[in-house]
PDBQT receptor file of N, H, CA, C and O in Angstrom, charges set to zero:
ATOM      1  N   MET A   1      -2.978  11.503   4.824  1.00  0.00    +0.000 N 
ATOM      2  CA  MET A   1      -2.339  10.218   5.015  1.00  0.00    +0.000 C 
ATOM      3  C   MET A   1      -1.287  10.043   3.930  1.00  0.00    +0.000 C 
ATOM      4  O   MET A   1      -1.531  10.332   2.759  1.00  0.00    +0.000 OA
ATOM      5  N   ASP A   2      -0.126   9.573   4.330  1.00  0.00    +0.000 N 
ATOM      6  H   ASP A   2       0.072   9.338   5.282  1.00  0.00    +0.000 HD
ATOM      7  CA  ASP A   2       0.963   9.319   3.394  1.00  0.00    +0.000 C 
ATOM      8  C   ASP A   2       1.508   7.936   3.689  1.00  0.00    +0.000 C 
ATOM      9  O   ASP A   2       2.245   7.750   4.657  1.00  0.00    +0.000 OA
ATOM     10  N   ILE A   3       1.155   6.971   2.869  1.00  0.00    +0.000 N 
ATOM     11  H   ILE A   3       0.556   7.122   2.082  1.00  0.00    +0.000 HD
ATOM     12  CA  ILE A   3       1.569   5.585   3.082  1.00  0.00    +0.000 C 
ATOM     13  C   ILE A   3       2.399   5.153   1.885  1.00  0.00    +0.000 C 
ATOM     14  O   ILE A   3       1.976   5.293   0.737  1.00  0.00    +0.000 OA
ATOM     15  N   ASP A   4       3.576   4.631   2.164  1.00  0.00    +0.000 N 
ATOM     16  H   ASP A   4       3.919   4.517   3.097  1.00  0.00    +0.000 HD
ATOM     17  CA  ASP A   4       4.456   4.173   1.100  1.00  0.00    +0.000 C 
ATOM     18  C   ASP A   4       5.163   2.934   1.588  1.00  0.00    +0.000 C 
ATOM     19  O   ASP A   4       6.029   3.029   2.458  1.00  0.00    +0.000 OA
ATOM     20  N   LEU A   5       4.829   1.783   1.063  1.00  0.00    +0.000 N 
ATOM     21  H   LEU A   5       4.125   1.706   0.356  1.00  0.00    +0.000 HD
ATOM     22  CA  LEU A   5       5.447   0.540   1.522  1.00  0.00    +0.000 C 
ATOM     23  C   LEU A   5       6.808   0.291   0.893  1.00  0.00    +0.000 C 
ATOM     24  O   LEU A   5       7.369  -0.794   1.047  1.00  0.00    +0.000 OA
ATOM     25  N   ALA A   6       7.343   1.270   0.194  1.00  0.00    +0.000 N 
ATOM     26  H   ALA A   6       6.888   2.151   0.069  1.00  0.00    +0.000 HD
ATOM     27  CA  ALA A   6       8.666   1.111  -0.403  1.00  0.00    +0.000 C 
ATOM     28  C   ALA A   6       9.734   1.814   0.433  1.00  0.00    +0.000 C 
ATOM     29  O   ALA A   6      10.812   2.115  -0.080  1.00  0.00    +0.000 OA
ATOM     30  N   THR A   7       9.456   2.081   1.702  1.00  0.00    +0.000 N 
ATOM     31  H   THR A   7       8.580   1.837   2.119  1.00  0.00    +0.000 HD
ATOM     32  CA  THR A   7      10.420   2.719   2.583  1.00  0.00    +0.000 C 
ATOM     33  C   THR A   7      11.587   1.771   2.824  1.00  0.00    +0.000 C 
ATOM     34  O   THR A   7      11.367   0.599   3.128  1.00  0.00    +0.000 OA
ATOM     35  N   PRO A   8      12.837   2.255   2.695  1.00  0.00    +0.000 N 
ATOM     36  CA  PRO A   8      13.980   1.375   2.975  1.00  0.00    +0.000 C 
ATOM     37  C   PRO A   8      13.931   0.868   4.413  1.00  0.00    +0.000 C 
ATOM     38  O   PRO A   8      13.671   1.644   5.332  1.00  0.00    +0.000 OA
ATOM     39  N   ALA A   9      14.175  -0.416   4.615  1.00  0.00    +0.000 N 
ATOM     40  H   ALA A   9      14.387  -1.047   3.868  1.00  0.00    +0.000 HD
ATOM     41  CA  ALA A   9      14.084  -1.037   5.935  1.00  0.00    +0.000 C 
ATOM     42  C   ALA A   9      15.007  -0.377   6.954  1.00  0.00    +0.000 C 
ATOM     43  O   ALA A   9      14.710  -0.398   8.148  1.00  0.00    +0.000 OA
ATOM     44  N   ALA A  10      16.105   0.199   6.516  1.00  0.00    +0.000 N 
ATOM     45  H   ALA A  10      16.346   0.215   5.546  1.00  0.00    +0.000 HD
ATOM     46  CA  ALA A  10      17.046   0.837   7.438  1.00  0.00    +0.000 C 
ATOM     47  C   ALA A  10      16.440   2.072   8.103  1.00  0.00    +0.000 C 
ATOM     48  O   ALA A  10      16.934   2.523   9.137  1.00  0.00    +0.000 OA
ATOM     49  N   ASN A  11      15.376   2.621   7.520  1.00  0.00    +0.000 N 
ATOM     50  H   ASN A  11      14.974   2.255   6.680  1.00  0.00    +0.000 HD
ATOM     51  CA  ASN A  11      14.776   3.853   8.042  1.00  0.00    +0.000 C 
ATOM     52  C   ASN A  11      13.633   3.626   9.017  1.00  0.00    +0.000 C 
ATOM     53  O   ASN A  11      13.076   4.598   9.527  1.00  0.00    +0.000 OA
ATOM     54  N   ILE A  12      13.260   2.380   9.295  1.00  0.00    +0.000 N 
ATOM     55  H   ILE A  12      13.713   1.591   8.881  1.00  0.00    +0.000 HD
ATOM     56  CA  ILE A  12      12.134   2.107  10.180  1.00  0.00    +0.000 C 
ATOM     57  C   ILE A  12      12.533   1.110  11.265  1.00  0.00    +0.000 C 
ATOM     58  O   ILE A  12      13.508   0.373  11.123  1.00  0.00    +0.000 OA
ATOM     59  N   GLN A  13      11.763   1.102  12.347  1.00  0.00    +0.000 N 
ATOM     60  H   GLN A  13      10.971   1.701  12.462  1.00  0.00    +0.000 HD
ATOM     61  CA  GLN A  13      12.077   0.255  13.491  1.00  0.00    +0.000 C 
ATOM     62  C   GLN A  13      11.188  -0.986  13.577  1.00  0.00    +0.000 C 
ATOM     63  O   GLN A  13      11.352  -1.781  14.503  1.00  0.00    +0.000 OA
ATOM     64  N   TRP A  14      10.261  -1.176  12.653  1.00  0.00    +0.000 N 
ATOM     65  H   TRP A  14      10.127  -0.530  11.901  1.00  0.00    +0.000 HD
ATOM     66  CA  TRP A  14       9.313  -2.278  12.755  1.00  0.00    +0.000 C 
ATOM     67  C   TRP A  14       9.332  -3.129  11.490  1.00  0.00    +0.000 C 
ATOM     68  O   TRP A  14       9.843  -2.718  10.448  1.00  0.00    +0.000 OA
ATOM     69  N   GLN A  15       8.760  -4.331  11.611  1.00  0.00    +0.000 N 
ATOM     70  H   GLN A  15       8.345  -4.665  12.457  1.00  0.00    +0.000 HD
ATOM     71  CA  GLN A  15       8.651  -5.250  10.476  1.00  0.00    +0.000 C 
ATOM     72  C   GLN A  15       7.706  -4.664   9.435  1.00  0.00    +0.000 C 
ATOM     73  O   GLN A  15       6.633  -4.169   9.779  1.00  0.00    +0.000 OA
ATOM     74  N   GLN A  16       8.095  -4.718   8.178  1.00  0.00    +0.000 N 
ATOM     75  H   GLN A  16       8.967  -5.120   7.899  1.00  0.00    +0.000 HD
ATOM     76  CA  GLN A  16       7.286  -4.144   7.114  1.00  0.00    +0.000 C 
ATOM     77  C   GLN A  16       7.239  -5.105   5.931  1.00  0.00    +0.000 C 
ATOM     78  O   GLN A  16       8.278  -5.573   5.465  1.00  0.00    +0.000 OA
ATOM     79  N   ASP A  17       6.034  -5.399   5.448  1.00  0.00    +0.000 N 
ATOM     80  H   ASP A  17       5.190  -5.019   5.827  1.00  0.00    +0.000 HD
ATOM     81  CA  ASP A  17       5.880  -6.233   4.265  1.00  0.00    +0.000 C 
ATOM     82  C   ASP A  17       6.123  -5.399   3.019  1.00  0.00    +0.000 C 
ATOM     83  O   ASP A  17       5.964  -4.179   3.038  1.00  0.00    +0.000 OA
ATOM     84  N   LYS A  18       6.506  -6.059   1.945  1.00  0.00    +0.000 N 
ATOM     85  H   LYS A  18       6.636  -7.050   1.930  1.00  0.00    +0.000 HD
ATOM     86  CA  LYS A  18       6.684  -5.366   0.669  1.00  0.00    +0.000 C 
ATOM     87  C   LYS A  18       5.334  -5.274  -0.043  1.00  0.00    +0.000 C 
ATOM     88  O   LYS A  18       4.448  -6.100   0.173  1.00  0.00    +0.000 OA
ATOM     89  N   CYS A  19       5.196  -4.277  -0.877  1.00  0.00    +0.000 N 
ATOM     90  H   CYS A  19       5.916  -3.605  -1.053  1.00  0.00    +0.000 HD
ATOM     91  CA  CYS A  19       3.994  -4.119  -1.692  1.00  0.00    +0.000 C 
ATOM     92  C   CYS A  19       3.893  -5.318  -2.644  1.00  0.00    +0.000 C 
ATOM     93  O   CYS A  19       4.834  -5.573  -3.395  1.00  0.00    +0.000 OA
ATOM     94  N   PRO A  20       2.769  -6.065  -2.633  1.00  0.00    +0.000 N 
ATOM     95  CA  PRO A  20       2.656  -7.235  -3.510  1.00  0.00    +0.000 C 
ATOM     96  C   PRO A  20       2.674  -6.871  -4.999  1.00  0.00    +0.000 C 
ATOM     97  O   PRO A  20       3.120  -7.670  -5.823  1.00  0.00    +0.000 OA
ATOM     98  N   TRP A  21       2.198  -5.684  -5.347  1.00  0.00    +0.000 N 
ATOM     99  H   TRP A  21       1.835  -5.036  -4.678  1.00  0.00    +0.000 HD
ATOM    100  CA  TRP A  21       2.213  -5.230  -6.742  1.00  0.00    +0.000 C 
ATOM    101  C   TRP A  21       3.654  -4.975  -7.173  1.00  0.00    +0.000 C 
ATOM    102  O   TRP A  21       4.044  -5.360  -8.275  1.00  0.00    +0.000 OA
ATOM    103  N   ASN A  22       4.455  -4.324  -6.311  1.00  0.00    +0.000 N 
ATOM    104  H   ASN A  22       4.138  -4.012  -5.416  1.00  0.00    +0.000 HD
ATOM    105  CA  ASN A  22       5.872  -4.116  -6.614  1.00  0.00    +0.000 C 
ATOM    106  C   ASN A  22       6.604  -5.446  -6.743  1.00  0.00    +0.000 C 
ATOM    107  O   ASN A  22       7.424  -5.614  -7.645  1.00  0.00    +0.000 OA
ATOM    108  N   GLU A  23       6.319  -6.383  -5.860  1.00  0.00    +0.000 N 
ATOM    109  H   GLU A  23       5.653  -6.246  -5.127  1.00  0.00    +0.000 HD
ATOM    110  CA  GLU A  23       6.980  -7.690  -5.933  1.00  0.00    +0.000 C 
ATOM    111  C   GLU A  23       6.647  -8.404  -7.236  1.00  0.00    +0.000 C 
ATOM    112  O   GLU A  23       7.530  -8.986  -7.867  1.00  0.00    +0.000 OA
ATOM    113  N   ALA A  24       5.384  -8.365  -7.642  1.00  0.00    +0.000 N 
ATOM    114  H   ALA A  24       4.667  -7.893  -7.129  1.00  0.00    +0.000 HD
ATOM    115  CA  ALA A  24       4.955  -9.041  -8.871  1.00  0.00    +0.000 C 
ATOM    116  C   ALA A  24       5.621  -8.442 -10.104  1.00  0.00    +0.000 C 
ATOM    117  O   ALA A  24       5.950  -9.160 -11.049  1.00  0.00    +0.000 OA
ATOM    118  N   GLU A  25       5.822  -7.110 -10.094  1.00  0.00    +0.000 N 
ATOM    119  H   GLU A  25       5.555  -6.527  -9.327  1.00  0.00    +0.000 HD
ATOM    120  CA  GLU A  25       6.421  -6.434 -11.241  1.00  0.00    +0.000 C 
ATOM    121  C   GLU A  25       7.915  -6.183 -11.072  1.00  0.00    +0.000 C 
ATOM    122  O   GLU A  25       8.552  -5.590 -11.942  1.00  0.00    +0.000 OA
ATOM    123  N   GLU A  26       8.478  -6.641  -9.934  1.00  0.00    +0.000 N 
ATOM    124  H   GLU A  26       7.960  -7.123  -9.227  1.00  0.00    +0.000 HD
ATOM    125  CA  GLU A  26       9.895  -6.441  -9.632  1.00  0.00    +0.000 C 
ATOM    126  C   GLU A  26      10.298  -4.977  -9.792  1.00  0.00    +0.000 C 
ATOM    127  O   GLU A  26      11.223  -4.647 -10.533  1.00  0.00    +0.000 OA
ATOM    128  N   THR A  27       9.575  -4.101  -9.071  1.00  0.00    +0.000 N 
ATOM    129  H   THR A  27       8.823  -4.369  -8.468  1.00  0.00    +0.000 HD
ATOM    130  CA  THR A  27       9.814  -2.664  -9.120  1.00  0.00    +0.000 C 
ATOM    131  C   THR A  27       9.585  -2.065  -7.738  1.00  0.00    +0.000 C 
ATOM    132  O   THR A  27       9.130  -2.762  -6.831  1.00  0.00    +0.000 OA
ATOM    133  N   ASP A  28       9.891  -0.801  -7.568  1.00  0.00    +0.000 N 
ATOM    134  H   ASP A  28      10.262  -0.235  -8.305  1.00  0.00    +0.000 HD
ATOM    135  CA  ASP A  28       9.578  -0.061  -6.344  1.00  0.00    +0.000 C 
ATOM    136  C   ASP A  28       8.744   1.169  -6.672  1.00  0.00    +0.000 C 
ATOM    137  O   ASP A  28       8.744   2.136  -5.910  1.00  0.00    +0.000 OA
ATOM    138  N   GLU A  29       8.041   1.148  -7.784  1.00  0.00    +0.000 N 
ATOM    139  H   GLU A  29       8.041   0.363  -8.404  1.00  0.00    +0.000 HD
ATOM    140  CA  GLU A  29       7.334   2.326  -8.270  1.00  0.00    +0.000 C 
ATOM    141  C   GLU A  29       5.969   2.544  -7.610  1.00  0.00    +0.000 C 
ATOM    142  O   GLU A  29       5.489   3.677  -7.577  1.00  0.00    +0.000 OA
ATOM    143  N   HIS A  30       5.332   1.493  -7.085  1.00  0.00    +0.000 N 
ATOM    144  H   HIS A  30       5.723   0.573  -7.112  1.00  0.00    +0.000 HD
ATOM    145  CA  HIS A  30       3.985   1.612  -6.551  1.00  0.00    +0.000 C 
ATOM    146  C   HIS A  30       3.977   1.945  -5.061  1.00  0.00    +0.000 C 
ATOM    147  O   HIS A  30       4.789   1.422  -4.298  1.00  0.00    +0.000 OA
ATOM    148  N   SER A  31       3.054   2.817  -4.651  1.00  0.00    +0.000 N 
ATOM    149  H   SER A  31       2.394   3.241  -5.270  1.00  0.00    +0.000 HD
ATOM    150  CA  SER A  31       2.833   3.166  -3.253  1.00  0.00    +0.000 C 
ATOM    151  C   SER A  31       1.354   3.013  -2.955  1.00  0.00    +0.000 C 
ATOM    152  O   SER A  31       0.523   3.191  -3.845  1.00  0.00    +0.000 OA
ATOM    153  N   CYS A  32       1.009   2.682  -1.700  1.00  0.00    +0.000 N 
ATOM    154  H   CYS A  32       1.685   2.538  -0.977  1.00  0.00    +0.000 HD
ATOM    155  CA  CYS A  32      -0.405   2.557  -1.338  1.00  0.00    +0.000 C 
ATOM    156  C   CYS A  32      -1.123   3.890  -1.488  1.00  0.00    +0.000 C 
ATOM    157  O   CYS A  32      -2.197   3.968  -2.084  1.00  0.00    +0.000 OA
ATOM    158  N   ALA A  33      -0.522   4.926  -0.945  1.00  0.00    +0.000 N 
ATOM    159  H   ALA A  33       0.351   4.862  -0.461  1.00  0.00    +0.000 HD
ATOM    160  CA  ALA A  33      -1.116   6.260  -1.029  1.00  0.00    +0.000 C 
ATOM    161  C   ALA A  33      -0.014   7.285  -0.868  1.00  0.00    +0.000 C 
ATOM    162  O   ALA A  33       0.927   7.086  -0.100  1.00  0.00    +0.000 OA
ATOM    163  N   VAL A  34      -0.136   8.377  -1.592  1.00  0.00    +0.000 N 
ATOM    164  H   VAL A  34      -0.901   8.538  -2.216  1.00  0.00    +0.000 HD
ATOM    165  CA  VAL A  34       0.793   9.488  -1.471  1.00  0.00    +0.000 C 
ATOM    166  C   VAL A  34      -0.048  10.726  -1.213  1.00  0.00    +0.000 C 
ATOM    167  O   VAL A  34      -0.916  11.073  -2.015  1.00  0.00    +0.000 OA
ATOM    168  N   LYS A  35       0.207  11.387  -0.102  1.00  0.00    +0.000 N 
ATOM    169  H   LYS A  35       0.911  11.105   0.550  1.00  0.00    +0.000 HD
ATOM    170  CA  LYS A  35      -0.599  12.532   0.346  1.00  0.00    +0.000 C 
ATOM    171  C   LYS A  35      -0.840  13.540  -0.772  1.00  0.00    +0.000 C 
ATOM    172  O   LYS A  35       0.093  14.013  -1.421  1.00  0.00    +0.000 OA
ATOM    173  N   ASN A  36      -2.105  13.854  -0.977  1.00  0.00    +0.000 N 
ATOM    174  H   ASN A  36      -2.863  13.471  -0.450  1.00  0.00    +0.000 HD
ATOM    175  CA  ASN A  36      -2.553  14.843  -1.961  1.00  0.00    +0.000 C 
ATOM    176  C   ASN A  36      -2.223  14.488  -3.410  1.00  0.00    +0.000 C 
ATOM    177  O   ASN A  36      -2.304  15.349  -4.286  1.00  0.00    +0.000 OA
ATOM    178  N   VAL A  37      -1.849  13.219  -3.677  1.00  0.00    +0.000 N 
ATOM    179  H   VAL A  37      -1.783  12.520  -2.966  1.00  0.00    +0.000 HD
ATOM    180  CA  VAL A  37      -1.485  12.853  -5.042  1.00  0.00    +0.000 C 
ATOM    181  C   VAL A  37      -2.347  11.706  -5.562  1.00  0.00    +0.000 C 
ATOM    182  O   VAL A  37      -3.057  11.865  -6.555  1.00  0.00    +0.000 OA
ATOM    183  N   SER A  38      -2.291  10.554  -4.899  1.00  0.00    +0.000 N 
ATOM    184  H   SER A  38      -1.714  10.425  -4.092  1.00  0.00    +0.000 HD
ATOM    185  CA  SER A  38      -3.008   9.396  -5.429  1.00  0.00    +0.000 C 
ATOM    186  C   SER A  38      -3.217   8.336  -4.363  1.00  0.00    +0.000 C 
ATOM    187  O   SER A  38      -2.579   8.349  -3.311  1.00  0.00    +0.000 OA
ATOM    188  N   ILE A  39      -4.115   7.429  -4.659  1.00  0.00    +0.000 N 
ATOM    189  H   ILE A  39      -4.633   7.419  -5.514  1.00  0.00    +0.000 HD
ATOM    190  CA  ILE A  39      -4.329   6.247  -3.835  1.00  0.00    +0.000 C 
ATOM    191  C   ILE A  39      -4.295   5.051  -4.776  1.00  0.00    +0.000 C 
ATOM    192  O   ILE A  39      -4.952   5.057  -5.817  1.00  0.00    +0.000 OA
ATOM    193  N   CYS A  40      -3.536   4.033  -4.413  1.00  0.00    +0.000 N 
ATOM    194  H   CYS A  40      -3.003   4.029  -3.567  1.00  0.00    +0.000 HD
ATOM    195  CA  CYS A  40      -3.406   2.831  -5.227  1.00  0.00    +0.000 C 
ATOM    196  C   CYS A  40      -4.783   2.197  -5.441  1.00  0.00    +0.000 C 
ATOM    197  O   CYS A  40      -5.589   2.163  -4.511  1.00  0.00    +0.000 OA
ATOM    198  N   PRO A  41      -5.069   1.693  -6.647  1.00  0.00    +0.000 N 
ATOM    199  CA  PRO A  41      -6.373   1.058  -6.895  1.00  0.00    +0.000 C 
ATOM    200  C   PRO A  41      -6.577  -0.217  -6.078  1.00  0.00    +0.000 C 
ATOM    201  O   PRO A  41      -7.707  -0.695  -5.975  1.00  0.00    +0.000 OA
ATOM    202  N   TYR A  42      -5.518  -0.782  -5.495  1.00  0.00    +0.000 N 
ATOM    203  H   TYR A  42      -4.600  -0.394  -5.579  1.00  0.00    +0.000 HD
ATOM    204  CA  TYR A  42      -5.625  -1.991  -4.679  1.00  0.00    +0.000 C 
ATOM    205  C   TYR A  42      -5.668  -1.681  -3.186  1.00  0.00    +0.000 C 
ATOM    206  O   TYR A  42      -5.804  -2.597  -2.375  1.00  0.00    +0.000 OA
ATOM    207  N   PHE A  43      -5.555  -0.408  -2.807  1.00  0.00    +0.000 N 
ATOM    208  H   PHE A  43      -5.444   0.336  -3.466  1.00  0.00    +0.000 HD
ATOM    209  CA  PHE A  43      -5.600   0.006  -1.410  1.00  0.00    +0.000 C 
ATOM    210  C   PHE A  43      -7.018  -0.170  -0.880  1.00  0.00    +0.000 C 
ATOM    211  O   PHE A  43      -7.964   0.405  -1.418  1.00  0.00    +0.000 OA
ATOM    212  N   CYS A  44      -7.163  -0.977   0.191  1.00  0.00    +0.000 N 
ATOM    213  H   CYS A  44      -6.395  -1.444   0.628  1.00  0.00    +0.000 HD
ATOM    214  CA  CYS A  44      -8.494  -1.269   0.728  1.00  0.00    +0.000 C 
ATOM    215  C   CYS A  44      -8.710  -0.684   2.121  1.00  0.00    +0.000 C 
ATOM    216  O   CYS A  44      -9.751  -0.927   2.731  1.00  0.00    +0.000 OA
ATOM    217  N   GLY A  45      -7.750   0.080   2.633  1.00  0.00    +0.000 N 
ATOM    218  H   GLY A  45      -6.904   0.277   2.137  1.00  0.00    +0.000 HD
ATOM    219  CA  GLY A  45      -7.945   0.742   3.912  1.00  0.00    +0.000 C 
ATOM    220  C   GLY A  45      -6.870   0.414   4.931  1.00  0.00    +0.000 C 
ATOM    221  O   GLY A  45      -5.849  -0.200   4.623  1.00  0.00    +0.000 OA
ATOM    222  N   ILE A  46      -7.135   0.844   6.153  1.00  0.00    +0.000 N 
ATOM    223  H   ILE A  46      -7.964   1.342   6.404  1.00  0.00    +0.000 HD
ATOM    224  CA  ILE A  46      -6.240   0.645   7.282  1.00  0.00    +0.000 C 
ATOM    225  C   ILE A  46      -7.043  -0.016   8.389  1.00  0.00    +0.000 C 
ATOM    226  O   ILE A  46      -8.177   0.381   8.655  1.00  0.00    +0.000 OA
ATOM    227  N   GLU A  47      -6.464  -1.025   9.039  1.00  0.00    +0.000 N 
ATOM    228  H   GLU A  47      -5.543  -1.347   8.823  1.00  0.00    +0.000 HD
ATOM    229  CA  GLU A  47      -7.121  -1.624  10.189  1.00  0.00    +0.000 C 
ATOM    230  C   GLU A  47      -6.310  -1.303  11.441  1.00  0.00    +0.000 C 
ATOM    231  O   GLU A  47      -5.217  -0.744  11.353  1.00  0.00    +0.000 OA
ATOM    232  N   TYR A  48      -6.838  -1.648  12.578  1.00  0.00    +0.000 N 
ATOM    233  H   TYR A  48      -7.726  -2.102  12.650  1.00  0.00    +0.000 HD
ATOM    234  CA  TYR A  48      -6.231  -1.361  13.871  1.00  0.00    +0.000 C 
ATOM    235  C   TYR A  48      -4.739  -1.698  13.892  1.00  0.00    +0.000 C 
ATOM    236  O   TYR A  48      -4.306  -2.698  13.318  1.00  0.00    +0.000 OA
ATOM    237  N   LEU A  49      -3.985  -0.870  14.543  1.00  0.00    +0.000 N 
ATOM    238  H   LEU A  49      -4.336  -0.058  15.009  1.00  0.00    +0.000 HD
ATOM    239  CA  LEU A  49      -2.522  -0.945  14.643  1.00  0.00    +0.000 C 
ATOM    240  C   LEU A  49      -1.840  -0.634  13.319  1.00  0.00    +0.000 C 
ATOM    241  O   LEU A  49      -0.738  -1.112  13.049  1.00  0.00    +0.000 OA
ATOM    242  N   ASP A  50      -2.498   0.164  12.502  1.00  0.00    +0.000 N 
ATOM    243  H   ASP A  50      -3.393   0.552  12.721  1.00  0.00    +0.000 HD
ATOM    244  CA  ASP A  50      -1.909   0.681  11.261  1.00  0.00    +0.000 C 
ATOM    245  C   ASP A  50      -1.527  -0.388  10.246  1.00  0.00    +0.000 C 
ATOM    246  O   ASP A  50      -0.542  -0.231   9.524  1.00  0.00    +0.000 OA
ATOM    247  N   ASN A  51      -2.288  -1.462  10.183  1.00  0.00    +0.000 N 
ATOM    248  H   ASN A  51      -3.088  -1.589  10.770  1.00  0.00    +0.000 HD
ATOM    249  CA  ASN A  51      -2.067  -2.468   9.153  1.00  0.00    +0.000 C 
ATOM    250  C   ASN A  51      -2.756  -2.026   7.874  1.00  0.00    +0.000 C 
ATOM    251  O   ASN A  51      -3.953  -1.740   7.867  1.00  0.00    +0.000 OA
ATOM    252  N   VAL A  52      -1.989  -1.971   6.792  1.00  0.00    +0.000 N 
ATOM    253  H   VAL A  52      -1.016  -2.203   6.798  1.00  0.00    +0.000 HD
ATOM    254  CA  VAL A  52      -2.534  -1.583   5.490  1.00  0.00    +0.000 C 
ATOM    255  C   VAL A  52      -3.227  -2.787   4.872  1.00  0.00    +0.000 C 
ATOM    256  O   VAL A  52      -2.667  -3.883   4.836  1.00  0.00    +0.000 OA
ATOM    257  N   LEU A  53      -4.442  -2.582   4.388  1.00  0.00    +0.000 N 
ATOM    258  H   LEU A  53      -4.896  -1.692   4.417  1.00  0.00    +0.000 HD
ATOM    259  CA  LEU A  53      -5.192  -3.643   3.713  1.00  0.00    +0.000 C 
ATOM    260  C   LEU A  53      -5.024  -3.478   2.207  1.00  0.00    +0.000 C 
ATOM    261  O   LEU A  53      -5.382  -2.444   1.644  1.00  0.00    +0.000 OA
ATOM    262  N   CYS A  54      -4.482  -4.494   1.566  1.00  0.00    +0.000 N 
ATOM    263  H   CYS A  54      -4.191  -5.335   2.023  1.00  0.00    +0.000 HD
ATOM    264  CA  CYS A  54      -4.231  -4.468   0.132  1.00  0.00    +0.000 C 
ATOM    265  C   CYS A  54      -4.963  -5.639  -0.498  1.00  0.00    +0.000 C 
ATOM    266  O   CYS A  54      -4.894  -6.754   0.018  1.00  0.00    +0.000 OA
ATOM    267  N   CYS A  55      -5.664  -5.411  -1.602  1.00  0.00    +0.000 N 
ATOM    268  H   CYS A  55      -5.720  -4.504  -2.021  1.00  0.00    +0.000 HD
ATOM    269  CA  CYS A  55      -6.411  -6.489  -2.239  1.00  0.00    +0.000 C 
ATOM    270  C   CYS A  55      -5.736  -7.003  -3.512  1.00  0.00    +0.000 C 
ATOM    271  O   CYS A  55      -6.333  -7.787  -4.249  1.00  0.00    +0.000 OA
ATOM    272  N   TYR A  56      -4.491  -6.568  -3.781  1.00  0.00    +0.000 N 
ATOM    273  H   TYR A  56      -4.006  -5.931  -3.182  1.00  0.00    +0.000 HD
ATOM    274  CA  TYR A  56      -3.770  -7.032  -4.966  1.00  0.00    +0.000 C 
ATOM    275  C   TYR A  56      -3.636  -8.548  -4.936  1.00  0.00    +0.000 C 
ATOM    276  O   TYR A  56      -3.313  -9.088  -3.878  1.00  0.00    +0.000 OA
ATOM    277  N   PRO A  57      -3.855  -9.242  -5.992  1.00  0.00    +0.000 N 
ATOM    278  CA  PRO A  57      -4.090  -8.853  -7.374  1.00  0.00    +0.000 C 
ATOM    279  C   PRO A  57      -5.562  -8.749  -7.740  1.00  0.00    +0.000 C 
ATOM    280  O   PRO A  57      -5.897  -8.609  -8.917  1.00  0.00    +0.000 OA
ATOM    281  N   ASN A  58      -6.453  -8.814  -6.743  1.00  0.00    +0.000 N 
ATOM    282  H   ASN A  58      -6.181  -8.928  -5.787  1.00  0.00    +0.000 HD
ATOM    283  CA  ASN A  58      -7.897  -8.742  -7.006  1.00  0.00    +0.000 C 
ATOM    284  C   ASN A  58      -8.369  -7.296  -7.067  1.00  0.00    +0.000 C 
ATOM    285  O   ASN A  58      -7.707  -6.402  -6.539  1.00  0.00    +0.000 OA
ATOM    286  N   GLU A  59      -9.499  -7.065  -7.702  1.00  0.00    +0.000 N 
ATOM    287  H   GLU A  59     -10.037  -7.791  -8.131  1.00  0.00    +0.000 HD
ATOM    288  CA  GLU A  59     -10.082  -5.742  -7.742  1.00  0.00    +0.000 C 
ATOM    289  C   GLU A  59     -10.503  -5.317  -6.341  1.00  0.00    +0.000 C 
ATOM    290  O   GLU A  59     -10.862  -6.164  -5.523  1.00  0.00    +0.000 OA
ATOM    291  N   ASN A  60     -10.465  -4.036  -6.056  1.00  0.00    +0.000 N 
ATOM    292  H   ASN A  60     -10.173  -3.348  -6.720  1.00  0.00    +0.000 HD
ATOM    293  CA  ASN A  60     -10.879  -3.495  -4.766  1.00  0.00    +0.000 C 
ATOM    294  C   ASN A  60     -12.407  -3.574  -4.680  1.00  0.00    +0.000 C 
ATOM    295  O   ASN A  60     -13.100  -2.907  -5.449  1.00  0.00    +0.000 OA
ATOM    296  N   PRO A  61     -12.940  -4.378  -3.757  1.00  0.00    +0.000 N 
ATOM    297  CA  PRO A  61     -14.395  -4.515  -3.649  1.00  0.00    +0.000 C 
ATOM    298  C   PRO A  61     -15.065  -3.237  -3.108  1.00  0.00    +0.000 C 
ATOM    299  O   PRO A  61     -16.282  -3.090  -3.211  1.00  0.00    +0.000 OA
ATOM    300  N   LEU A  62     -14.290  -2.334  -2.543  1.00  0.00    +0.000 N 
ATOM    301  H   LEU A  62     -13.300  -2.453  -2.459  1.00  0.00    +0.000 HD
ATOM    302  CA  LEU A  62     -14.840  -1.111  -1.982  1.00  0.00    +0.000 C 
ATOM    303  C   LEU A  62     -14.821   0.061  -2.949  1.00  0.00    +0.000 C 
ATOM    304  O   LEU A  62     -15.424   1.097  -2.671  1.00  0.00    +0.000 OA
ATOM    305  N   GLN A  63     -14.145  -0.084  -4.072  1.00  0.00    +0.000 N 
ATOM    306  H   GLN A  63     -13.656  -0.926  -4.297  1.00  0.00    +0.000 HD
ATOM    307  CA  GLN A  63     -14.012   1.015  -5.028  1.00  0.00    +0.000 C 
ATOM    308  C   GLN A  63     -15.369   1.451  -5.558  1.00  0.00    +0.000 C 
ATOM    309  O   GLN A  63     -16.165   0.635  -6.023  1.00  0.00    +0.000 OA
ATOM    310  N   GLY A  64     -15.614   2.750  -5.478  1.00  0.00    +0.000 N 
ATOM    311  H   GLY A  64     -14.967   3.412  -5.100  1.00  0.00    +0.000 HD
ATOM    312  CA  GLY A  64     -16.876   3.305  -5.951  1.00  0.00    +0.000 C 
ATOM    313  C   GLY A  64     -17.977   3.299  -4.914  1.00  0.00    +0.000 C 
ATOM    314  O   GLY A  64     -19.120   3.621  -5.240  1.00  0.00    +0.000 OA
ATOM    315  N   THR A  65     -17.671   2.943  -3.666  1.00  0.00    +0.000 N 
ATOM    316  H   THR A  65     -16.743   2.681  -3.402  1.00  0.00    +0.000 HD
ATOM    317  CA  THR A  65     -18.705   2.915  -2.613  1.00  0.00    +0.000 C 
ATOM    318  C   THR A  65     -18.545   4.038  -1.615  1.00  0.00    +0.000 C 
ATOM    319  O   THR A  65     -19.203   4.031  -0.575  1.00  0.00    +0.000 OA
ATOM    320  N   GLU A  66     -17.672   5.026  -1.907  1.00  0.00    +0.000 N 
ATOM    321  H   GLU A  66     -17.137   5.032  -2.752  1.00  0.00    +0.000 HD
ATOM    322  CA  GLU A  66     -17.473   6.099  -0.950  1.00  0.00    +0.000 C 
ATOM    323  C   GLU A  66     -18.695   6.954  -0.806  1.00  0.00    +0.000 C 
ATOM    324  O   GLU A  66     -18.691   7.910  -0.030  1.00  0.00    +0.000 OA
TER     325      GLU A  66
């Protein structure tokens, strides 16, 4: 899985929300997940129709339950 909410809007055909962590820090450095590299500590999963679940600014309640 490769999820990056910092994709330029010109490159996609659908509505996309900005990463709340990037908005809070006024940056584009954070990604939800990058294939074979990392998963954001606020990433809480994917729900139907590919909606990314983000728990920022709260701790991920699922962390450590894998």
